[in-house]
Each structure stands twice: as structure tokens, then as C-alpha cells.
C-alpha positions in Angstrom: 13.6 18.5 9.3 10.0 18.1 10.1 7.6 15.4 8.7 5.5 17.3 6.2 3.6 14.4 4.7 2.8 10.8 5.4 1.8 8.5 2.7 -0.5 5.7 4.0 -1.2 2.5 2.2 -4.7 1.1 2.1 -4.0 -2.7 2.2 -2.6 -3.7 5.6 -2.1 -0.1 6.8 -5.4 1.7 6.9 -7.4 -1.4 6.5 -7.1 -5.2 7.0 -8.1 -6.4 3.6 -6.3 -9.8 3.5 -9.5 -11.9 3.9 -11.2 -9.9 1.1 -8.3 -10.3 -1.2 -8.0 -14.0 -0.5 -11.7 -14.5 -1.2 -11.5 -12.5 -4.4 -8.5 -14.4 -5.7 -10.1 -17.8 -5.1 -13.4 -16.6 -6.6 -11.5 -15.5 -9.7 -9.7 -18.9 -9.9 -13.1 -20.6 -9.7 -14.6 -18.4 -12.4 -11.6 -19.2 -14.7 -12.2 -22.9 -14.0 -8.8 -23.3 -12.4 -8.2 -25.9 -9.7 -5.9 -23.6 -7.8 -7.0 -22.3 -4.4 -4.9 -20.1 -2.1 -4.5 -20.2 1.6 -3.5 -17.0 3.5 0.2 -17.8 3.5 0.1 -18.3 -0.3 -1.6 -14.9 -0.6 1.0 -13.2 1.6 3.8 -14.8 -0.4 2.3 -13.5 -3.7 1.7 -10.0 -2.1 5.3 -9.8 -1.0 6.3 -9.6 -4.7 3.3 -8.1 -6.4 1.3 -6.3 -3.7 -2.2 -7.4 -2.5 -4.1 -5.7 -5.4 -2.1 -7.6 -8.0 -1.1 -10.7 -6.0 -3.0 -12.9 -8.5 -0.2 -12.2 -11.0 1.9 -14.7 -9.0 -0.4 -17.5 -10.2 0.1 -16.9 -13.9 3.5 -18.4 -14.1 2.2 -21.9 -13.5 -1.4 -21.6 -14.6 -2.7 -22.4 -18.1 -3.0 -18.7 -18.5 0.7 -18.1 -18.5 0.8 -17.5 -22.2 -2.8 -16.3 -22.6 -2.7 -12.5 -22.3 -6.4 -12.2 -22.8 -7.1 -14.8 -20.2 -4.6 -13.3 -17.7 -6.3 -9.9 -18.2 -9.7 -11.4 -17.6 -8.4 -13.1 -14.4 -7.1 -9.8 -13.1 -10.4 -8.1 -14.0 -12.4 -10.8 -12.3 -10.3 -10.6 -9.1 -10.8 -6.8 -9.0 -14.6 -7.3 -9.5 -14.8 -9.8 -6.8 -12.8 -7.6 -4.4 -15.1 -4.7 -5.2 -18.2 -6.8 -4.4 -16.5 -8.0 -1.2 -15.9 -4.5 0.0 -19.5 -3.5 -0.8 -20.8 -6.5 1.1 -18.5 -6.3 4.1 -16.5 -3.1 4.2 -13.6 -3.4 6.6 -13.2 -0.9 9.5 -10.1 1.3 9.6 -7.3 0.3 11.9 -7.7 2.2 15.3 -3.9 2.6 15.4 -3.9 4.1 11.9 -6.7 6.5 12.9 -4.7 7.6 16.0 -1.7 8.2 13.7 -3.9 10.3 11.4 -5.3 12.4 14.3 -1.8 13.0 15.7 -0.3 13.9 12.3 -3.0 16.4 11.5 -2.7 18.0 14.9 1.0 18.4 14.2 0.3 20.1 10.9 1.4 17.1 8.8 -0.3 16.4 5.5 -1.7 12.9 4.7 -1.8 11.2 1.3 -2.8 7.9 -0.1 -1.3 6.2 -3.2 -2.7 2.7 -3.8 -2.4 0.1 -6.6 -6.1 -0.9 -5.8 -8.3 0.1 -8.7 -9.7 3.6 -8.1 -13.3 2.5 -7.4 -12.2 0.1 -4.7 -9.9 2.6 -3.1 -12.6 5.2 -3.1 -15.1 2.7 -1.6 -12.8 1.9 1.3 -12.0 5.5 2.1 -15.6 6.8 1.6 -17.0 4.1 3.9 -14.6 5.1 6.6 -14.3 8.9 6.2 -17.4 9.8 4.2 -17.3 13.4 2.8 -14.2 14.1 4.9 -11.9 12.3 2.5 -10.9 15.4 0.5 -10.3 17.5 3.7 -8.3 14.8 5.5 -6.0 13.8 2.6 -4.1 16.2 0.4 -3.6 13.5 -2.3 -5.6 10.4 -3.0 -4.9 8.2 -6.0 -6.0 4.6 -6.9 -4.9 2.4 -9.7 -1.2 3.5 -9.2 1.5 1.4 -10.8 4.5 0.9 -8.5 6.5 -1.1 -11.1 9.9 0.1 -12.4 9.6 3.8 -12.7 11.2 6.3 -15.0 11.5 9.9 -13.7 9.9 11.0 -10.4 7.4 8.1 -10.2 4.0 8.3 -8.5 5.4 9.5 -5.2 7.5 12.1 -6.9 4.5 13.4 -8.8 2.4 13.6 -5.6 5.2 15.4 -3.7 5.6 17.9 -6.6 1.8 18.6 -6.5 2.0 19.3 -2.8 5.3 21.3 -3.0 7.1 19.0 -0.5 10.6 17.6 -0.6 11.1 13.9 -0.5 13.3 14.2 2.6 10.3 15.5 4.5 8.0 12.6 3.5 7.4 9.2 4.9 5.6 6.2 3.3 4.1 3.6 5.5 3.0 0.5 3.5 2.6 -3.3 3.7 3.5 -4.1 0.1 7.0 -4.2 -1.3 6.3 -2.6 -4.7 5.0 0.6 -3.0 7.9 0.7 -0.5 10.4 0.2 -3.3 8.9 3.0 -5.4 8.9 5.3 -2.3 12.6 4.5 -1.6 13.4 5.2 -5.3 11.8 8.6 -5.0 13.9 9.4 -1.8 11.2 9.0 0.8 11.6 7.5 4.2 9.8 4.2 4.5 8.3 2.1 7.2 7.1 -1.5 6.4 4.3 -3.0 8.3 4.1 -6.1 6.1 2.8 -9.3 7.7 5.0 -11.5 5.6 8.7 -12.4 6.0 11.0 -12.2 9.1 13.2 -9.4 7.8 10.7 -6.6 7.8 9.7 -4.1 10.5 6.3 -4.9 11.9 5.5 -2.9 15.0 3.2 -4.9 17.2 1.2 -1.7 17.9 1.6 -0.3 14.3 3.5 2.9 14.7 2.8 6.3 16.3 3.6 9.8 15.1 6.1 10.3 17.9 7.8 7.0 16.9 8.1 8.3 13.3 9.8 11.5 14.6 12.2 9.4 16.7 13.0 7.3 13.6 13.7 10.5 11.7 16.3 11.7 14.3 17.9 8.3 15.0 21.4 7.9 13.5 20.6 4.3 12.9 17.7 4.9 10.5 19.3 7.1 7.9 17.4 7.7 4.7 18.8 5.5 1.9 20.2 8.6 0.1 22.2 9.5 3.3 23.4 6.0 4.1 26.8 6.3 2.4 27.7 9.6 4.1 26.6 8.3 7.5 28.7 5.1 7.0 31.7 7.3 6.1 
């Protein structure tokens, strides 16, 4: 079966946003008058569980805001505001490897889509700075503010696939955050992690090419999770 659509994450896939997220989290801590300040390893550890957009949630368990729902919401909002300001002041360039993958995928007739847990304004700012007016012609689906938490029903990936009329078995999600990868797997998609954290995740040194994706699809050692049991048998 061909690859009909590739879902690309924004954080750590299309763009290197770690420095922006780190600065935004620390600015939000300062605004809330918390003494906490994160280093890059601390951000990555938080992102491993919550994703970059919502990494600051990891700080709430030990902060004075743990039981303060209004304060926690304000901390999240401030972090998002600081990130938006950082993107406007210093917009990151798209990864050359990701751009090469996009070019090869489109040449092969493959659709592209973006589902991100970044707030919609931030997701739009990143994409528009890089692709300008071509965003709508390059990507079949673009959605920001997506929740990758425990899903009931088809979930965000399932809804996007339904809108495009594509089966999950013909779709691949490439992301750097566990929540998005988990949601994609639950919807039956093939997944590739390019996460910078942990030693047990796939992180191709040169990202990944479209040809490599096709090889992964045909390799007997990379069966889709839904096919794993039958392959083992």
C-alpha cells in the first residue's frame, strides 16, 4: 500500500522550537513569581510526557499552583503568550531535511497534514512565516490547538483522515512528542519518532527521507501496531 498522507509535527519536526519553549516557560515562571527555572534537559523531560506546547504542566505537581486551577490556567496562558512573542521576534527556520521530505512527498503524490497542540495562532505564525500563502496549497489539513490526550472515538488523526478520505494504514505520523505519537498509534497510523529525549526512541541523525519511509513500510520488522500480533504468529 502506498503512503497517501504524512502528518508532520511542528515542534522538533518542521521547526526547532526548543529554545523558544524554554524561554517562554521560564518567563512564565518569573511572571508567576515562582523561583523555578528550567534547563534544556528539564524541558525535554517535561515534553516527553506532555509535549512541548504543554510542557509547563509538569511543573504544576510541585509548584504552589498545584491546587490552584485559576493560577495553573494563568501559567499556561502566560507561557503561550510568551511563546507567541518569541516566535514573532525570532521566527525559527524550517528544517532543511523536513523541507526535502515535503518536496519528495508532494512529487510522489502524497498529501501532507499538520496537527499540533500549539495554540492555533502560534501554529499559524510558524507556518505562514515559512510558507507564506502556500500553506493551504501545500497542506491538506492544518489544525492547531489539538488535544492529544486520551481520546474517545476516532480522535484528531481519525477525524483528519476522514476529512481527506484516507485509510489509517496509508498514513504516517512523524512527531517529536509522545502524546501526538500515542494518539496517532491509537488511530492506527504508522509512526516515526524524532524525539530528542530518551534512549529508546528512533532519532535518525539526518531526520528521515521519503524513500526511508517507504522502506519502513515494506520492512517485516516494522509492522504497524495493529498487524504486530499476526506478524508474530
